C-alpha positions in Angstrom: 211.8 161.9 95.4 209.1 160.2 93.3 205.5 161.0 93.7 202.8 158.4 93.0 199.3 159.3 91.9 196.7 157.6 94.1 193.3 157.3 92.4 190.3 158.5 94.6 186.8 159.3 93.5 186.6 162.2 96.0 187.8 165.8 95.5 190.4 167.3 97.8 187.6 169.4 99.4 185.5 166.4 100.1 188.4 164.7 101.9 188.9 167.6 104.3 187.8 166.8 107.9 184.5 168.4 108.9 182.9 169.0 112.2 180.6 166.2 113.5 177.0 167.0 113.7 175.1 165.3 116.5 171.3 165.0 116.5 169.9 167.1 119.3 166.7 165.5 120.7 164.2 168.1 121.9 163.3 167.0 125.3 161.1 168.5 128.0 162.1 168.8 131.6 161.1 165.6 133.3 158.7 166.3 136.1 157.1 164.5 139.1 153.4 163.6 138.8 151.2 163.2 141.9 148.1 161.0 141.8 146.2 161.6 145.0 143.4 159.4 146.3 139.9 160.9 145.6 138.0 161.8 148.8 134.7 163.4 147.7 131.5 162.3 145.9 132.3 158.6 146.5 134.6 158.9 143.5 135.9 155.6 142.1 137.7 156.7 139.0 141.4 157.7 138.8 143.5 159.4 136.1 146.2 156.9 135.4 146.4 153.1 135.1 149.5 151.1 136.1 150.2 150.4 132.4 150.4 154.2 131.8 152.6 154.6 134.9 155.1 152.2 133.4 155.3 154.2 130.1 155.7 157.5 131.9 158.4 156.1 134.3 160.3 154.8 131.2 160.2 158.4 129.9 162.0 159.6 133.0 159.0 160.9 135.0 158.6 160.2 138.7 155.0 159.1 139.6 153.9 159.4 143.3 150.6 157.5 143.9 148.8 157.9 147.2 148.0 154.5 148.7 144.5 153.3 147.7 144.2 155.8 144.7 143.3 153.0 142.3 141.2 150.9 144.6 137.8 152.1 143.3 138.9 151.2 139.7 140.2 147.8 140.9 143.9 148.6 140.6 146.1 147.7 143.6 149.0 149.6 145.1 151.2 146.5 144.2 150.3 146.9 140.5 151.3 150.6 140.6 154.5 150.0 142.5 155.5 147.1 140.1 154.9 149.6 137.3 157.5 151.9 138.8 155.4 154.3 140.9 156.3 155.4 144.4 153.5 154.6 146.8 152.9 157.1 149.6 150.5 157.0 152.6 150.8 160.8 153.0 148.4 162.9 150.8 150.7 165.9 151.3 153.4 164.1 149.3 151.1 163.4 146.4 149.9 167.0 146.4 153.4 168.6 146.5 154.5 167.4 143.0 155.1 169.4 139.8 151.9 168.1 138.2 148.8 166.8 140.0 146.3 164.7 138.1 142.9 164.4 139.8 139.4 163.6 138.8 137.5 165.9 141.2 138.6 169.4 142.1 140.7 169.6 145.3 139.0 170.3 148.6 140.0 173.3 150.8 142.3 171.0 152.9 143.9 169.6 149.8 144.6 173.1 148.4 146.7 173.8 151.5 149.2 171.0 150.4 150.0 172.7 147.1 153.3 174.3 146.4 153.5 177.5 144.2 153.6 177.1 140.4 152.1 173.5 140.5 150.1 172.4 137.5 146.7 171.0 138.6 144.7 169.1 136.1 141.2 168.1 137.2 137.5 168.4 136.4 136.0 171.8 137.4 132.3 171.1 137.7 131.6 174.8 137.7 128.0 174.4 139.1 129.4 172.9 142.3 132.1 175.5 142.9 131.9 178.8 144.8 134.0 182.0 144.8 136.1 180.9 147.8 137.4 177.9 145.9 139.0 180.1 143.2 140.3 182.6 145.7 142.0 179.9 147.8 143.5 178.4 144.7 144.8 181.8 143.6 146.6 182.3 146.9 148.7 179.2 146.1 149.8 180.7 142.7 148.9 177.5 140.9 148.4 176.8 137.2 145.0 175.1 136.9 143.7 173.2 133.8 140.0 172.0 133.7 138.9 168.8 131.9 136.1 170.8 130.5 138.4 173.2 128.7 141.1 170.8 127.3 141.0 171.1 123.5 143.0 169.4 120.8 144.5 170.9 117.6 141.1 170.7 115.9 139.6 172.8 118.7 137.5 169.8 119.9 137.1 169.3 123.6 138.9 166.0 123.6 138.4 164.8 127.2 134.9 166.1 127.5 134.0 164.1 124.4 135.7 161.0 125.7 133.9 161.1 129.1 130.7 162.1 127.3 130.8 158.9 125.2 130.9 156.8 128.3 128.3 159.0 130.1 125.8 158.7 127.3 126.0 154.9 127.3 126.0 154.6 131.1 122.9 156.9 131.4 120.8 154.4 129.4 122.2 151.4 131.2 121.5 153.0 134.6 118.1 154.2 133.5 117.3 150.6 132.5 118.1 149.6 136.1 116.0 152.3 137.7 113.1 151.6 135.3 113.0 148.0 136.4 113.1 149.1 140.0 110.3 151.7 139.7 107.7 149.8 137.6 109.2 146.6 136.4 109.6 147.7 132.8 112.5 146.5 130.7 114.2 149.3 128.7 114.0 148.2 125.1 111.7 146.3 122.7 110.4 142.7 122.8 108.3 140.9 120.2 104.6 141.7 120.8 105.3 144.3 123.6 105.3 148.1 123.0 108.9 149.4 123.2 109.8 151.8 126.0 110.0 155.5 125.0 113.1 157.5 125.6 113.5 161.3 125.2 117.0 162.6 124.8 117.5 166.3 125.4 120.7 167.3 123.6 122.2 166.0 120.3 125.8 166.5 121.3 128.3 163.7 122.1 126.4 162.5 125.3 123.1 162.6 123.5 124.5 160.8 120.5 125.8 157.9 122.6 122.7 157.7 124.8 120.6 157.5 121.5 122.8 154.8 120.1 122.6 152.8 123.3 118.8 153.2 123.6 118.3 152.2 119.9 120.6 149.2 120.5 118.3 148.0 123.2 115.3 148.4 120.9 113.7 151.5 122.6 111.8 154.1 120.7 113.9 157.3 120.9 113.1 161.0 120.2 115.9 163.7 120.4 115.4 167.4 121.1 118.1 170.1 120.6 118.1 173.8 119.6 120.9 173.3 117.1 119.7 172.1 113.7 123.2 171.2 112.6 123.6 168.9 115.6 120.2 167.3 114.9 121.2 166.8 111.3 124.5 165.2 112.3 122.8 162.8 114.7 120.2 162.0 112.0 123.1 161.0 109.6 124.9 159.0 112.3 121.9 156.8 113.3 120.6 156.3 109.7 117.6 158.6 110.1 115.9 156.1 112.4 115.2 158.7 115.1 112.7 161.5 115.1 114.3 164.8 116.0 112.8 168.2 117.0 113.8 171.7 118.0 113.0 172.4 121.6 109.4 173.5 121.2 107.6 173.5 124.7 104.3 172.1 123.2 106.0 169.3 121.3 108.4 168.6 124.2 105.6 168.4 126.7 103.7 165.9 124.5 106.8 163.7 124.2 107.5 163.8 128.0 104.0 162.7 128.8 104.6 159.5 126.9 108.2 159.0 128.0 109.5 156.2 130.2 113.0 157.6 130.4 114.3 161.2 129.9 118.0 161.9 129.5 119.1 165.5 130.1 122.3 166.0 128.1 122.4 169.8 127.5 124.7 171.9 129.6 122.7 174.9 130.8 125.4 177.2 132.3 123.7 180.4 133.6 120.5 179.4 131.8 117.0 178.4 132.7 116.1 174.7 132.8 114.2 173.4 129.7 111.9 170.9 131.5 109.6 172.8 133.9 108.1 171.3 137.1 104.7 171.5 135.4 105.9 169.2 132.6 107.4 166.8 135.2 104.0 166.6 137.0 102.3 165.4 133.8 104.8 162.6 133.3 104.0 158.9 133.9 104.4 157.7 137.5 107.6 155.5 137.8 109.3 157.1 134.8 113.0 158.0 135.1 114.9 161.3 134.6 118.7 161.3 134.4 120.1 164.8 134.4 123.7 164.1 133.2 124.9 167.8 132.9 123.7 168.8 136.4 127.2 169.9 137.4 127.1 172.3 134.4 123.5 173.5 134.9 120.1 171.8 135.3 118.1 170.6 132.3 115.2 169.6 134.5 113.8 172.1 137.0 113.1 169.5 139.6 116.5 167.8 139.4 118.8 167.8 142.4 122.4 166.9 143.0 122.6 163.2 144.2 125.4 161.0 145.5 126.6 157.4 144.9 125.1 156.5 148.4 121.7 158.0 147.5 121.8 158.1 143.6 118.2 159.2 143.1 115.2 161.0 144.6 111.5 160.8 143.8 109.4 163.9 143.0 105.9 163.9 141.6 106.2 160.1 141.3 109.1 160.4 138.9 112.6 159.1 139.7 115.3 161.8 139.4 119.0 161.0 139.2 121.4 163.9 139.4 124.8 162.2 139.7 127.6 164.7 138.7 130.0 161.7 138.3 127.7 159.2 136.5 130.7 157.6 134.7 132.0 156.6 138.1 129.5 153.7 138.0 131.8 152.1 135.4 135.1 153.2 137.0 137.5 150.8 135.3 136.4 151.6 131.8 136.4 155.3 132.5 139.8 155.2 134.2 141.3 153.4 131.2 139.8 155.9 128.8 141.0 158.9 130.8 144.4 157.3 131.3 144.9 156.8 127.6 144.2 160.4 127.0 146.6 161.7 129.7 149.4 159.4 128.6 149.4 160.9 125.1 148.8 164.4 126.6 151.9 164.2 128.8 154.1 162.5 126.2 153.2 165.2 123.7 154.5 167.8 126.2 157.7 165.9 126.5 158.2 166.1 122.7 157.3 169.8 122.6 159.7 170.7 125.4 157.5 170.8 128.5 154.4 172.7 129.7 155.9 176.2 129.6 157.0 175.8 126.0 153.6 174.5 125.1 151.9 177.5 126.7 153.9 179.8 124.6 153.4 177.9 121.3 149.9 176.4 121.4 146.8 178.5 121.7 144.6 175.5 122.6 146.9 174.9 125.6 146.4 178.5 126.8 142.6 178.1 126.5 142.5 175.1 128.7 143.9 177.1 131.7 141.4 178.8 134.0 144.2 180.0 136.3 147.8 180.9 135.5 150.2 181.5 138.4 147.2 182.5 140.6 145.5 184.8 138.0 142.0 184.0 136.8 142.2 183.6 133.0 138.7 182.2 132.0 136.1 184.9 131.3 133.1 182.6 131.9 134.3 181.8 135.4 135.2 185.5 136.2 131.8 186.7 135.1 129.9 184.1 137.1 131.9 184.6 140.4 132.8 188.3 140.1 136.6 187.7 139.8 139.2 189.9 138.1 139.7 188.6 134.6 143.3 188.5 133.1 143.7 187.8 129.4 146.0 184.8 129.1 147.6 186.2 125.9 148.8 189.2 127.8 150.4 187.0 130.5 152.2 184.6 128.1 153.8 186.0 125.0 
């Protein structure tokens, strides 16, 4: 028997069959997402646009949208259904999904629709809540995440920043409208006419965008804040064109007397207002105050919570606007911005293997929860409402 040598560039070991290795794609559990219609504060914003629904449906999620949920933002039920959402007329169905995306916190009636272990993502507006709200939510054993606490990997409050950018710009646009209504002044500067004076209290994101909008219209702007680093940052951003000051009552009072518009953009949780009633009394008649952070504590003592039907009140001859949902005046833009955020937020969880895996792995995810399976996990809330505090790190290992 003759043997022939066959030439091969491979060694005998390399020619041996080996087990096949398949790529394992890490995928989170697909879940159903409920988008209920907003029922309070004349809310016109919603969390998800039809375009975002299409992407989520393609990733295997089931989206249940309550009929009319997008109406305030000029999105129709037909647009949602064509994007792959299931339209329901029953709010109970929208509230009984694995994840509920809402703008405003749920009402008592809406909390009754929840099933245990649901994830609720909504704004909290802590100044408008009471102890009963948290107790009722706890009874349902839900996991609750607040817009105000959602942070990214850089520990920045991503969604607060996004809404703050819109709120800052809208505050100036709406102040312009109110100023024209009260004394016929145009907010800005015109050749040969003294520019209107704007005082911005707070040099954070809202204050920054309010300042940029006011400068853009040609107004004369002055910014107050107790943080030198925030003032320095703002100074750099607007090319040092804006005078800034630490909140000194004497200096503030002097600026308020000359001001046509005052924008309150400093959250004052459990703190005294900065602008006293006495300061307001000395302001010009027909001037405008917009207290943006009213749902997180008053900046102006005379401010009151207002609604979309009655957006302002007049005290001491000064117009006061205390809308907690000011960005709802520009609902479509705000909805698009929030939707873009939530689209990446949810798809990120898919990649990481779902909500539970993210809770174990990511510290910023833990910090965004104010309730985990019915237990109160945010110290600032527990201290304010006298609730039992549970450390999230001891609940999730």
